[in-house]
Structure formats: C-alpha cells, structure tokens
C-alpha positions as a Python dict, from the first residue, in 0.01 Angstrom:
ca = {
    (1, 'M'): (0, 0, 0),
    (2, 'V'): (-79, -168, 364),
    (3, 'L'): (-164, -523, 279),
    (4, 'P'): (196, -647, 332),
    (5, 'A'): (247, -490, 675),
    (6, 'L'): (-67, -708, 762),
    (7, 'R'): (111, -1023, 691),
    (8, 'A'): (386, -884, 908),
    (9, 'Y'): (141, -924, 1238),
    (10, 'A'): (332, -1196, 1483),
    (11, 'G'): (47, -1233, 1706),
    (12, 'Q'): (-184, -1516, 1753),
    (13, 'V'): (-505, -1533, 1587),
    (14, 'T'): (-793, -1731, 1698),
    (15, 'N'): (-907, -1907, 1354),
    (16, 'P'): (-563, -1918, 1097),
    (17, 'A'): (-771, -2078, 798),
    (18, 'R'): (-1055, -1795, 820),
    (19, 'E'): (-745, -1527, 891),
    (20, 'T'): (-592, -1659, 555),
    (21, 'A'): (-902, -1646, 375),
    (22, 'W'): (-952, -1297, 460),
    (23, 'L'): (-619, -1160, 364),
    (24, 'G'): (-636, -1369, 56),
    (25, 'L'): (-969, -1157, -37),
    (26, 'L'): (-798, -843, 102),
    (27, 'E'): (-538, -897, -193),
    (28, 'A'): (-753, -1015, -443),
    (29, 'E'): (-955, -713, -412),
    (30, 'A'): (-634, -497, -410),
    (31, 'V'): (-509, -651, -719),
    (32, 'D'): (-827, -578, -938),
    (33, 'G'): (-804, -236, -761),
    (34, 'L'): (-465, -164, -904),
    (35, 'R'): (-569, -325, -1226),
    (36, 'D'): (-851, -106, -1269),
    (37, 'R'): (-663, 250, -1126),
    (38, 'C'): (-331, 142, -1320),
    (39, 'G'): (-451, -29, -1644),
    (40, 'A'): (-352, -403, -1690),
    (41, 'G'): (63, -343, -1724),
    (42, 'P'): (255, -528, -1467),
    (43, 'Q'): (429, -240, -1422),
    (44, 'G'): (216, -45, -1187),
    (45, 'L'): (164, -364, -1026),
    (46, 'L'): (492, -449, -963),
    (47, 'A'): (605, -103, -824),
    (48, 'A'): (272, -151, -577),
    (49, 'R'): (445, -475, -485),
    (50, 'I'): (773, -345, -394),
    (51, 'A'): (629, -33, -190),
    (52, 'G'): (428, -293, 24),
    (53, 'L'): (731, -514, 80),
    (54, 'E'): (975, -193, 148),
    (55, 'R'): (707, -98, 412),
    (56, 'E'): (672, -452, 571),
    (57, 'A'): (1083, -446, 575),
    (58, 'E'): (1063, -141, 765),
    (59, 'L'): (821, -274, 1010),
    (60, 'L'): (967, -601, 1081),
    (61, 'Q'): (1337, -407, 1129),
    (62, 'A'): (1152, -198, 1342),
    (63, 'L'): (1052, -506, 1570),
    (64, 'L'): (1420, -650, 1591),
    (65, 'P'): (1610, -561, 1887),
    (66, 'P'): (1953, -332, 1837),
    (67, 'S'): (2255, -532, 1729),
    (68, 'P'): (2540, -538, 1992),
    (69, 'A'): (2796, -315, 1861),
    (70, 'P'): (3102, -550, 1734),
}
C-alpha cells in the first residue's frame, strides 16, 4: 500500500488544507477498496496498514543521514 509513503513527503505544499483533504479522500477510497476486496474483516485492513507503515519506515530511514560509528 503506497498511502503512508505519500504522508512521508517532507517538502512544502502550496495548500496544506487541500493536501490534507486530498490525502484523506485517497485514504478513504483505499479503505473502501480494501473492504470490498478483503471483506469487512479487520484482519485484512490491519495487515494492509502494517505493510504501509513498514514501507513508510523504510522510506524515512533512507532519508536519514548515516549515524556515526561509536
């Protein structure tokens, strides 16, 4: 799931309120799509959310400068 990666964008946006609304709409459509595909069970939604968070963590870690050796 790509959505959390979108939220990891650290650059400036021209209209933060519009960006928040757009991301909220995208997230709502993704959740609806997952419910249709995975069923209403929370397990499928949870697995998708975890996968997205793991991907977001990978992207954020790649942005961090390397830590100095102790």
